[in-house]
C-alpha positions in Angstrom: -79.5 0.0 39.2 -78.8 3.6 39.1 -79.9 6.4 36.5 -82.2 3.8 34.8 -85.9 4.0 34.0 -88.7 1.6 35.2 -88.9 -0.1 31.6 -85.3 -0.6 31.2 -85.2 -2.2 35.0 -87.8 -4.5 33.9 -86.3 -5.7 30.9 -82.8 -5.9 33.1 -84.8 -7.8 35.9 -86.3 -10.3 33.1 -83.1 -10.9 31.9 -81.5 -12.0 35.2 -84.1 -14.2 36.1 -83.9 -15.9 32.4 -80.1 -16.3 33.1 -80.7 -17.6 36.6 -83.0 -20.6 34.9 -80.3 -21.1 32.5 -78.0 -21.8 35.3 -80.0 -23.9 36.9 -80.8 -25.9 33.8 -77.1 -26.1 33.4 -76.4 -27.6 36.6 -79.1 -30.1 36.1 -77.6 -31.3 32.9 -73.8 -31.4 35.0 -75.8 -33.3 37.7 -77.1 -35.9 35.0 -73.7 -36.6 33.5 -72.5 -37.1 37.3 -75.1 -39.5 38.2 -75.0 -41.3 35.1 -71.4 -41.3 34.0 -69.7 -41.0 37.4 -71.5 -42.5 39.9 -68.8 -44.8 40.5 -66.4 -42.3 41.4 -69.0 -39.6 43.3 -71.5 -39.8 45.3 -74.9 -37.7 44.6 -74.0 -35.0 47.2 -71.0 -34.2 45.2 -72.8 -31.6 43.1 -73.4 -29.6 46.5 -69.7 -29.8 47.7 -67.6 -28.1 45.4 -66.8 -24.5 45.7 -67.5 -23.8 42.2 -71.1 -25.3 42.5 -71.9 -23.8 45.7 -70.7 -20.3 44.1 -73.1 -21.0 41.0 -76.0 -21.3 43.2 -75.2 -18.4 45.1 -75.1 -16.2 42.0 -78.2 -18.1 40.3 -80.2 -17.2 43.9 -78.8 -13.5 43.7 -79.6 -12.9 39.9 -83.3 -14.3 40.3 -84.0 -12.3 43.7 -82.4 -9.3 42.0 -84.5 -9.7 38.9 -87.8 -10.0 41.2 -86.5 -6.7 42.8 -86.1 -4.8 39.4 -89.4 -6.2 38.0 -91.8 -5.3 40.9 -90.2 -2.6 43.0 -93.3 -0.9 44.6 -93.4 -3.3 47.7 -91.8 -2.4 50.8 -90.9 -6.1 51.3 -89.0 -5.9 47.6 -87.3 -2.8 48.5 -85.9 -4.2 51.6 -84.4 -7.1 49.6 -83.3 -4.9 47.1 -81.5 -3.1 49.9 -80.1 -6.2 51.1 -78.9 -7.5 47.7 -77.3 -3.7 46.6 -75.3 -4.1 50.0 -71.7 -3.3 49.4 -70.4 -6.3 51.5 -72.7 -8.6 49.6 -71.9 -7.4 46.2 -68.1 -7.3 46.7 -68.1 -11.1 48.4 -69.9 -12.4 45.5 -68.1 -10.5 42.9 -65.0 -11.6 44.1 -66.3 -15.4 44.1 -67.6 -15.2 40.6 -64.2 -13.7 39.5 -62.4 -17.1 40.9 -64.7 -18.8 38.8 -63.5 -17.3 35.7 -59.9 -17.5 36.8 -60.3 -21.3 37.3 -61.7 -21.6 34.0 -59.3 -19.6 32.3 -56.3 -21.4 34.0 -58.0 -24.9 33.9 -59.3 -25.3 30.3 -56.1 -24.6 28.5 -53.9 -26.9 30.8 -56.0 -29.6 30.5 -57.5 -29.8 33.9 -61.0 -29.3 32.0 -61.8 -32.2 30.0 -64.1 -31.1 27.2 -65.3 -34.6 26.0 -67.4 -35.3 22.6 -70.8 -35.5 21.3 -73.6 -35.6 24.0 -70.8 -35.7 27.0 -69.7 -32.3 25.7 -73.1 -30.7 26.1 -73.7 -32.5 29.4 -70.0 -31.9 30.8 -69.7 -28.1 29.7 -72.9 -26.4 29.5 -72.6 -25.4 32.9 -68.9 -24.6 32.7 -69.9 -22.0 29.8 -72.8 -20.2 32.0 -71.2 -20.5 35.5 -67.7 -19.9 34.9 -67.8 -17.3 32.0 -71.2 -15.9 31.4 -72.4 -15.6 35.3 -69.0 -13.8 36.2 -69.5 -11.3 33.4 -72.9 -10.5 34.4 -71.9 -10.2 38.1 -69.4 -7.7 37.5 -71.8 -5.6 35.5 -73.9 -6.1 38.3 -71.4 -4.6 40.6 -70.2 -2.1 38.2 -73.8 -0.6 38.0 -75.6 -1.0 41.0 -76.3 1.5 43.4 -75.3 1.1 46.8 -77.7 1.4 49.8 -75.4 1.3 52.4 -72.8 3.9 51.5 -72.7 5.4 55.0 -72.1 2.5 56.8 -69.3 1.1 54.4 -66.3 -0.1 56.4 -63.4 -2.2 55.3 -63.4 -4.6 58.1 -67.0 -5.7 57.7 -66.6 -6.3 54.3 -63.5 -8.5 54.7 -65.2 -10.7 57.4 -68.2 -10.9 55.1 -65.9 -12.2 52.4 -64.1 -14.6 54.4 -67.0 -16.3 56.3 -67.9 -18.7 53.2 -64.3 -19.6 52.2 -63.5 -20.3 56.0 -66.9 -22.2 56.6 -66.3 -24.0 53.3 -62.6 -25.1 54.4 -63.8 -26.3 57.7 -66.1 -28.4 56.1 -63.9 -30.1 53.8 -61.5 -30.6 56.5 -64.2 -32.4 58.6 -65.9 -34.6 55.5 -62.4 -35.1 54.1 -61.0 -36.6 57.3 -64.5 -38.7 58.1 -65.6 -39.8 54.7 -64.4 -41.3 51.4 -65.9 -41.3 47.8 -67.3 -44.4 47.5 -64.8 -46.3 49.7 -61.9 -45.3 47.8 -60.3 -41.8 48.1 -60.7 -39.5 50.9 -63.8 -37.1 50.4 -61.6 -33.5 49.8 -64.0 -31.5 47.1 -60.0 -30.7 45.5 -57.0 -32.9 45.6 -55.3 -29.5 47.0 -57.4 -29.3 50.2 -55.9 -32.6 51.3 -53.0 -32.0 53.6 -51.6 -35.7 52.2 -51.4 -34.2 48.6 -48.9 -31.8 49.9 -46.7 -34.2 52.0 -46.4 -31.8 54.6 -48.4 -30.4 56.9 -46.6 -27.3 57.4 -46.6 -26.5 53.8 -50.4 -27.2 53.8 -50.9 -24.8 56.6 -48.5 -22.2 54.8 -50.6 -22.2 51.6 -53.8 -22.0 53.4 -52.3 -18.9 55.3 -51.3 -17.4 51.9 -54.8 -18.4 50.4 -56.5 -16.2 53.3 -54.0 -13.2 52.9 -54.8 -13.2 49.1 -58.6 -13.0 49.8 -57.8 -10.1 52.0 -55.7 -8.4 49.9 -58.2 -8.8 46.8 -61.0 -7.5 49.0 -59.1 -4.4 49.9 -59.0 -4.0 46.3 -62.4 -4.8 45.7 -63.3 -2.1 48.7 -61.5 0.6 47.1 -63.0 0.0 43.9 -66.5 -0.3 45.5 -65.9 3.4 47.1 -65.0 4.7 43.8 -68.2 3.5 42.2 -70.3 5.1 45.3 -68.6 8.5 44.7 -69.4 8.2 40.9 -72.9 7.4 41.5 -73.3 10.4 44.3 -71.6 12.8 41.5 -74.0 11.8 39.1 -76.9 12.5 41.1 -75.4 15.9 42.2 
């Protein structure tokens, strides 16, 4: 972080670590719900399959490691790790993924795509959603807006776009392989989301067009974040001067 004394950095680092463990606990509750109430529909590896879950795990690891860096900032290894974590490309990519979680929640919840449940089911089903889909994106945006970049001289648009697209493209390829070769408990094709199944759209052309549009959207959003990131770097430079 920038313009923050050591004591405040340690406090923030502690909060990041605590929040990372809260996400772990929330994911564990979600996993317990799936295993106990949805085992007939989904296999155990489902909680490692969806984009939302994987993004939550990535944010959890990021918050924990950044928290460690803020608390223990004297070691050279810690400084190298901090430099990696505050790299513009990583910050942009994670903030975009976290924003997708928030948008997904904002769209899915009001239209009933997210079933809330009642009683114990409410806690097990939705604890992860509150922490991962709402609080984690807000915290990631806070880090994005306040972290001092360590790569301001080498910050380029094309590497940033490539870094952001790596995960979605790899995830899409993995879904195509698994979806066309496996099934969920011998019933439906094992696509993480119905929309990723070409048969859902009843047209390979429409499916290819939508996937292309999604890639273009990723690139456009990355450009916007890149420009915002450049403004943040300039703001920090002005404060230091």
